[in-house]
N, C-alpha and C positions, 0 to 999 in steps of 0.2 A: 273335170279331167277328161281329156279327149286323146285317143290313140288311134293310129292308123289301123285299118281293118287287117286282121291277121292274114298273111299270105296263104294260110291253110284253110281259110274259110271255104265252105262249099261253093261251087261255081253257080249253083242255082238254088232257089228257095222254094219249097213246096207251097202250094196254095190249097190247103184242105177245105173241103166243103163244111157245112154246118154239122155239128154234133147235136142231134135232136135232144132238146131238153136243156141246152146250155146257151146262155146269152151273157154278154159282157160289155164293158166299156173301160176305157183308160182315162186318166186325168193327170194334170200337172199340179202337184201340191207344193212344189218348191222346197221339199224336205232337205235336199242338198244340191241337186242338179237344177240349173236354170235353163229354161227354154226347151224342156223335154218332158215327156210323161214319166211319172214315177209312182203312180198308184193304179192298181188293177182291181176292179170290182166285178165279180162273176157270180151269176145266179144260176142255180140248177133246179130242175123240176122236182116237185114233191115225189118222194119215193126213191130219190137218189141214194145209193149206198157209197160208202167211203172206206178206203184202206190207206195206211200210211206207214212209212219207215222214216226214222229220224236219226239225228246225230247220236253218236255214243259218247260225245263229249260230256264230261262231268260238270261243265259250266254251260248248260243249254240256255238258249234265249227264252224270254217270256212267251213269245209266240209258240215255240216248240212245246213248252209246258202246257200251254192252252190246248194245242191240237191233240196232244197225248190224252188229255182228259176228255175232250170232246169226242174222240174217236171211239170211246167205250160204247157209244150208242150205235155206231156204224152208219149213221145217217148224215146227210149233208144237204144244205140248201144254198150256201153261199161261201165264197172265198174272197178274202181281201188281202192283197199283197202290196207292200211298199218297198221301194229301193232307196238307198241313200243313208239308211240308219237301220242297224240290226236289232235295235231294242234288246240288246244282250248286256248282261252285267249292269242292269239299271234298277235293281232292287224293287222296292214297293211301287215306285213310279212306273216301272215297266209293267208290273201287274195291272196297275190302274189303267194304263194305256190300252192293253189288250182287252180288258173288260169293257172299257168305254167304246172301243172300236167295234167289238163284236155286238154289243147291245145296240149301237147306232145302226149297224148294217141290218141287224135282225128286225129292228123297228121299221125300216124301209121296205123290207121284203115280206114281213109278216110271218116270221118263224121264231123259233127259240134261239137264244144266243149260243146254245150248245150245238146248234146246227151250222154255225158260222166258223170257218177255219181261217187262220191268220198265218201270214209269213212275212218276215222282214229281213232285209239284207243290206249290208253296208257297214258303217263304222260301229265298232263295239265300244260300249261304255258311255255313249252320249245319250242323254234322255231324249225320248221321242215324244213330241207334243201331239196328243191324239186329235186336237182341234184342227191341225193341218189336214189330216186325213178325213175327219168327219165333215169338214167344210166342203169337200169336193164330192162326197158320196151321193147326195141327192141329185145333183146334175148328172152324175155318171149313171145312176139308176134310170133316169129319164131317157138317156141316150143308148141304152143297151140294145145290142144287135147280135146276130149269130156269126158275124165275121167283120172284117177279115182277121184271121188268127195271127197275122204278123204283128198286130198292135199289142196284144198281151205279151208276146215274146219280147218286144222292145221295152215295154214299161217296167219289166223286172230286171233289166240289165244294170250292172254297176260298172266294173272295169271291162266287161265284155266288149269285144269289138264288132260282134255281129249277133243278130238274134238267132236263137236256136229253136227249131221247129221241125217236127217229124210226124208222119202220118202213115196209116196202113188200114187195110180192110181185112175182114175175115168172115167166115160163115159159121153160124151156130145153128145146127139142125136145118141147114139149107137157107137160112135167112142171113142176108149180109148185114154186118155191123161195122161201124167205123171206130177207129182209135186215133186220137190226135194228142200230141204232147208238146209242151214247151219247157224250156229249161234256161237257167242262167248259171254261169260259173266260169271263172277264169283263174282265180287265185284262192289260196287257202283250201286246196282241193286234195283230199285224201280220204279213204274209207275210215271208219264205217259209220253210219250210212247217213246221208246219201251224197255227201260231198258237194252240195250246192242246193239250189231250189229247183224242183221240177214238178209239173202238174200234168197229169195224163187223164184224158176224158174218153169215155165210150158210151154209146147208146145201148149197149148190151144190158140184158137183165141178169145180174149176177148178185147173189146174196153176199152180204158183207163178209162173213167168214171165208167164203170161197175167194172173194176178191182179195182179201188179205193174204191168203195162201199163195195166190197167183203172183202178187207183188213181191212177197218174200222170196220166191223162187227167181223171179225175173231180175231182181237187183243184184244177185250174186255175181253174174258174169257181165254186168253192164256198169252201173255206177260204182259198185264196190270193186271194179277192176280198173279204176281210173285214179291216177294221181298226177298232180302238177308239181307240188312242192312238199308233200308229206305232212302238211298241216291240216287237221280236221277242224272244220268250222263249228262255231257254237250254234249255227242256225240251220244246218243241213235238214232239208225236208223234201221228201218225195211222196206225193199223194196220187192215188188213182180213184177216180169217181166214175160210177156207172149209173146213168140216168134211168135205164130200164125202158126208154122210149121205144126200142125195137120190139118190145112185146106187142105194141100196137100193129106191128107188121107180121106177127106170128112167131116171133122169137120166144123160146121157152125161158122160164126163170130157172137158172142153173144154181143149184144149192151147194154143190161141193166142187172143189178144184180138181178132183180126180175124174169128174164126169168126162167121158170120151168125146162128148160133143164140143168140148172146149179145146180140142187138139189144135185146130187152126187158129183159134183165138190166142192160145199160149204162144204160138210161133210169131203171130203178128205183134203181140205185145212185146216180145223179146226184140223184134226188129226195131220197134219204136224206141225202146229204152236204150238199146245199144247204139242206135243212130245219135240219140241225144248225148249219151256218154262220150262217144267219140268226138262230137262237136265241142264238148267241154275241154277235152285234151287238145284239140286243134286250136282252141282259143286261149290256151294257157298264157298267162301274162308274159308278154315279150316273146312268145314262141315263134320259131321259124321252121321247126320240124316236128312232125308227129312220129313217135317211136312206138313200135309194136314189139312187145317182148313176149316170147313164147318159151316156156320151159317144158321139156319133154323128158321121158325116162325117169320120172320121179317115183318115190315110194307111195305118195298119196297126192291128191289134188291140193290138200292143205299145204303140204311141203312145197309143191310146185308154185303155189300162190305166194308163199312167203319168200321164196327165192326170187321170183319174178318181181315182187315189190321191192326187194332189197336192191335189185339192179335199177328199177325204175326210179327209186328215191335217192339214188346215189348222186350227189352233186358232181362228183368226178366223172361219172358216166355221162351225165347230162351236159356238162360243159364240154366234154370231148365230142359229143354229138354236135353241139353248137359250133365248135371249131372244125367240124368235118374231119376229125382225127380218128382213124381206125384203131383206136387204142383198146384192143381186146383185153389187155392186162387188167384194165379197170373192171371189166365184166367178171374176170376171174376173182378179183378182190371182192366184189359184191356177192358172188356166190359163196365164197368162203366165210363171209361174216354173217350170213343169214341165220345161222343157228340151226339149220337143217342138215340131215345127212348128205354128204357129198364126198366123192373120192376124186382127188386131183387127177389121177391117171386114167379116169374114165370120162372126163369132161370132153365134150366136143362143142365148139362155138362157131356159129355162122353169122356173118353180116350179110343180109340178103341171101343170095345163093352162093356166096363165097365162103368156103370153109376156111377159117383163120387159125383154128387151134384144134388139136386132136391128141388124145392119149397123153394129156398132161404137158404138151409142148406145142410150139408153133407148127402149123401144118407144113409139111416138107415142100408142098407146092404153093405156099403162100405167095400171093401177089399183092404188093402194096398198092399198085395202080388199080387193080380190080376192087380191092376193099375200099379204097378212097372214093371210087366212083359210086359205090353204094352210099357212102356217107354224104355225098353231095345231093342225094335225092330229097324231096320234100317229106317223104315217108321212109323212115329207116327201120327195117325189120332186123331184130336181133333174136337169134334162137340159141338156146343152150340145151344140150342133151346130157342128162346126168348119168345115163347108162346103168340105172339102178332098178328101174321098174317100168310100169306101163302108164302111170298117171301123167297128166299134163295140165297146163293152165296157160292163160294168156291175159296180159294187162296192157294198158295204153298209158303213155306219158308224153312229155314233150321235152325239148331241149331247155337249157337254162342259159339265158342271155343277159347281157348288160341291161336290157330294157326291163327285165323283171326287177332288178335292183332299183332302177329309176322309178318305176311305177309304185313300188312299195316303200321307197324311201320318202315319198311325199304324199302318201295315201290320204292323210288327214288335212293336207294343205289346201 
């Protein structure tokens, strides 16, 4: 299945340098897609720590179950990812596949199977033949290199129209460390967590419990603030790996997430995961517009998030955006149905800088031309002030187009 690159794709792609302690290679196993790579094998240095956040779906994939168990050790040596088949709802065969894949990768690298992490993305309910993956791993291991990072980003794509890659640097106690992440996601995107596959790597030296706390915090306003269609995948996986290689340059081992020396690292990590999350929304299946929804004046951040998501997940709001129709009445509808405290006569709504509604009615200075001009933008900001408190939140979504139906109407074809 091939689709035109999203018009919302970034105009340029970063070219990160190596992450010390990380090598990788990609391969074409022919799992579903022909003539492209669909397997990523990545090796990390001894001593690498790991953190992860996974789908809250009650029907998780076999790789998600495997990673949750492996994460108990907080250690990592390898990551194997495939696209084209999610290995979800595959019963005992799915378990056998992840076991065989992890053991095969472990034997090549010389580590324990519980230090190998797995992720799969694609069709649900179809058995995944482990031999297709195992057959390409030896050659992939022989070709491993420190770059270029665009190749892993391409190998994990399914209906994505562009590879998703972000990078940043930070200093820990005066020593520069790097952070680079890749992601895939275009459909079946909704919290919680992580709404897709994403893998982030750093050469910082951070103990596993601290790394987990950092990731738990970072995900709240990034991947958990994104929705494309309101559907949470069986396979959602976000993992953060720290090789510790920067210790060789004098970086300290950080034991707790509250350590003040991590202030810059926390900000840089947030930049990376927010960049990746926005790219997922920009690549929503069939998307032509990115929608930024901000709710202010709420009684709590939780209430603001729930109202923002009610707006973001409304098919009526999303189709109005697709049609460039400044239909603020649909925003009112979505606020009212969210189940949080809201008072009609205190609502204020903006499309961009254009106030369209105030005090429970259309703005007396409302301009259809001005509001319509905002709706014609590639990025459409919608802001709602509830007038009830000081809490706020922000989420991203995209419009809902005919192409979304076309993509998902023949997804298995």
